[in-house]
C-alpha positions in Angstrom: 13.7 17.8 9.2 12.6 21.3 10.3 10.0 19.7 12.6 12.9 18.3 14.7 14.5 21.7 15.2 13.8 23.9 18.1 11.9 27.1 17.3 12.3 29.7 20.1 9.8 32.1 18.6 7.2 29.3 18.5 8.1 28.1 22.0 7.7 31.6 23.5 4.4 32.1 21.7 2.8 29.0 23.3 4.3 29.6 26.7 1.4 31.7 28.0 -1.1 29.0 27.1 1.0 26.3 28.8 1.2 28.5 31.9 -2.6 28.6 31.9 -2.6 24.8 31.8 -0.1 24.7 34.6 -2.4 26.9 36.7 -5.2 24.4 36.3 -2.8 21.6 37.2 -1.8 23.4 40.4 -5.4 24.2 41.3 -6.4 20.6 40.9 -3.5 19.5 43.0 -4.2 21.9 45.8 -7.9 21.1 45.9 -7.1 17.4 45.9 -4.6 17.9 48.7 -7.3 19.7 50.7 -9.4 16.5 50.4 -6.5 13.9 50.8 -4.9 15.1 54.0 -7.9 15.4 56.3 -9.7 12.4 54.7 -6.5 10.3 55.2 -6.4 11.3 58.8 -10.1 10.4 59.3 -9.6 7.0 57.6 -6.6 6.0 59.7 -8.3 7.1 63.0 -11.2 4.9 62.1 -8.8 2.1 61.2 -6.9 2.1 64.4 -10.0 2.6 66.6 -10.7 -1.1 66.3 -14.4 -0.7 65.7 -15.9 -4.1 64.7 -16.5 -4.4 60.9 -16.0 -0.7 60.3 -12.3 -0.6 61.0 -11.8 -3.7 58.9 -13.8 -2.2 56.0 -11.7 1.0 56.1 -8.6 -1.1 56.1 -9.8 -2.9 53.0 -10.7 0.4 51.3 -7.3 1.9 52.0 -5.5 -1.2 50.6 -7.8 -1.3 47.6 -7.2 2.3 46.7 -3.4 1.9 47.2 -3.4 -1.3 45.2 -5.3 -0.3 42.1 -4.1 2.2 39.4 -5.2 5.7 39.8 -6.4 5.7 36.1 -8.9 3.0 36.8 -10.3 4.8 39.8 -10.5 8.0 37.7 -12.3 6.2 34.9 -14.7 4.6 37.3 -15.9 7.9 38.7 -16.0 9.6 35.3 -17.6 6.8 33.2 -19.4 4.5 35.6 -20.8 6.8 38.3 -23.0 8.7 35.8 -24.9 5.5 35.3 -26.0 5.7 38.9 -27.0 9.4 38.8 -23.7 10.9 39.8 -22.5 13.2 37.1 -19.7 15.7 37.7 -17.6 18.0 35.5 -14.2 16.6 34.3 -12.4 19.0 36.6 -14.4 18.1 39.7 -14.1 14.4 38.9 -10.4 14.7 38.6 -10.0 16.6 41.9 -12.2 14.1 43.8 -10.5 11.1 42.3 -7.0 12.5 43.0 -8.1 13.5 46.5 -9.4 10.0 47.4 -6.4 8.3 45.9 -4.1 10.6 47.9 -6.1 10.0 51.1 -5.4 6.3 51.0 -1.6 7.1 50.7 -1.8 9.8 53.4 -3.6 7.3 55.7 -0.6 5.0 55.6 1.8 7.9 56.3 -0.2 8.9 59.4 -0.3 5.3 60.5 3.5 5.1 60.3 3.8 8.3 62.4 1.3 6.9 65.0 3.1 3.6 65.3 6.4 5.3 65.8 5.3 6.8 69.1 6.8 5.0 72.2 4.2 2.6 73.7 4.9 4.0 77.1 3.1 7.2 76.2 -0.1 5.3 75.5 0.3 3.4 78.8 0.9 6.6 80.8 -2.2 8.2 79.3 -4.3 5.2 80.2 -2.9 5.1 83.7 -3.7 8.8 84.2 -7.2 8.1 82.9 -7.0 10.8 80.3 -10.0 11.1 78.0 -9.3 9.4 74.6 -10.2 12.6 72.6 -7.7 14.6 74.6 -5.0 11.9 74.2 -5.3 12.1 70.4 -5.6 15.9 70.3 -3.1 16.8 73.0 -0.6 14.0 73.0 -0.6 12.0 69.8 -1.2 14.4 67.0 1.2 17.1 68.2 4.0 14.5 67.9 2.7 12.8 64.7 2.2 15.9 62.6 5.8 17.1 62.6 7.1 13.6 61.8 4.8 13.0 58.9 4.8 16.5 57.4 7.8 16.0 55.2 6.4 12.7 53.9 3.0 14.4 53.3 4.9 17.0 51.3 6.4 14.4 49.1 2.9 12.9 48.7 1.7 16.3 47.4 4.5 16.3 44.8 3.5 12.9 43.7 -0.1 14.0 43.4 1.0 17.0 41.3 2.7 14.7 38.8 -0.2 12.2 38.9 -2.5 15.1 37.9 -1.2 14.6 34.3 -3.6 11.6 34.1 -6.5 14.0 34.3 -5.9 14.9 30.7 -7.5 11.5 29.8 -10.9 12.8 30.9 -10.5 16.1 29.0 -9.3 18.3 31.9 -7.2 21.0 30.1 -4.3 20.8 32.5 -0.7 21.2 31.4 -0.3 17.9 29.6 -3.6 18.2 27.7 -2.8 21.7 26.8 0.6 20.7 25.4 -1.0 17.9 23.4 -3.7 20.1 22.0 -1.1 22.7 20.9 0.8 19.9 19.2 -2.3 18.7 17.4 -3.2 22.1 16.1 0.3 23.1 15.0 1.8 19.7 14.1 4.7 20.5 16.3 5.1 18.5 19.5 8.8 19.1 20.4 8.3 22.5 22.0 5.0 22.1 23.8 5.8 18.7 25.3 9.4 19.8 26.3 8.1 23.0 27.9 5.4 21.0 29.7 8.0 18.6 31.1 10.2 21.6 32.1 7.3 23.3 33.9 6.5 20.1 35.8 10.1 19.8 36.8 10.4 23.4 38.0 7.4 23.2 40.2 8.4 19.7 41.5 11.9 20.8 42.2 10.8 23.9 44.1 8.3 21.9 46.1 10.9 19.2 46.8 13.3 21.9 48.1 10.6 23.1 50.5 10.1 19.5 51.7 13.8 19.2 52.3 13.7 22.4 54.3 10.9 21.0 56.5 13.0 17.8 57.0 16.0 19.8 58.0 13.9 21.8 60.5 12.5 18.7 62.0 15.9 17.0 62.2 17.2 20.2 64.0 14.6 19.9 66.8 
C-alpha cells in the first residue's frame, strides 16, 4: 500500500530531473514553432495563389497533414525515411515532425484571417493597380497578423502538449523522463503527477498570455 502514498522527499528529489525534461520539451516546442508559423504562411500563400496543379497539391498536403494522426507522421519520418537515406536524431525528427504538423494547422488559421478581410479592400487595391507583393506585404498581412496571433498562440500551446508524443521515439522530454524515473524506482505516482503538473503550469501561463493578446486586440 506504501506505493500509493505520496512521498514528498522522493518527489522533491526527482524534480530537478523532471525540470530538465521540461526544458527539452520547451526547446522542442519553440523550435517546432519556428518551423510551423513561417511554413504555414508559405503554404497558405501558395494555396490561395491559384497556381495550376501546385495550389491544388498544397491544398491536399494541408488536408492530409491535418487529417492524419501526428503519431503516424512522426513514425513515418523516424522509421520509414531512414530507408531512403534520411536519418535524423530523435530530437531533430521530433522537431521537424511537430513543425510540419503545426504548419498545416497554422495554414488554416492564416486562411481564416485572410478570408475575413472585406472583399472591397482587394477590389480597391486592384483598381489602384498596386503590385501584388505590396498588397500582401502592406495591406493584407498587417491586418491578418493581429487577428490570427491569439489563435496561433493557442496552436503553440497545443503543440507543447502534443510534444509528449516525442517520448515514443526516445526523446527524453518530460513524459519520457517521468516514465524512466518510474521504471527505475518502481514509483509512478510522483513522477507522472509532477509531469502533469508541470505541463499544466506552462500551459496555463501560456494561455494567460494568449488571453492578454486577445484582450489587446479586442481593445483596438
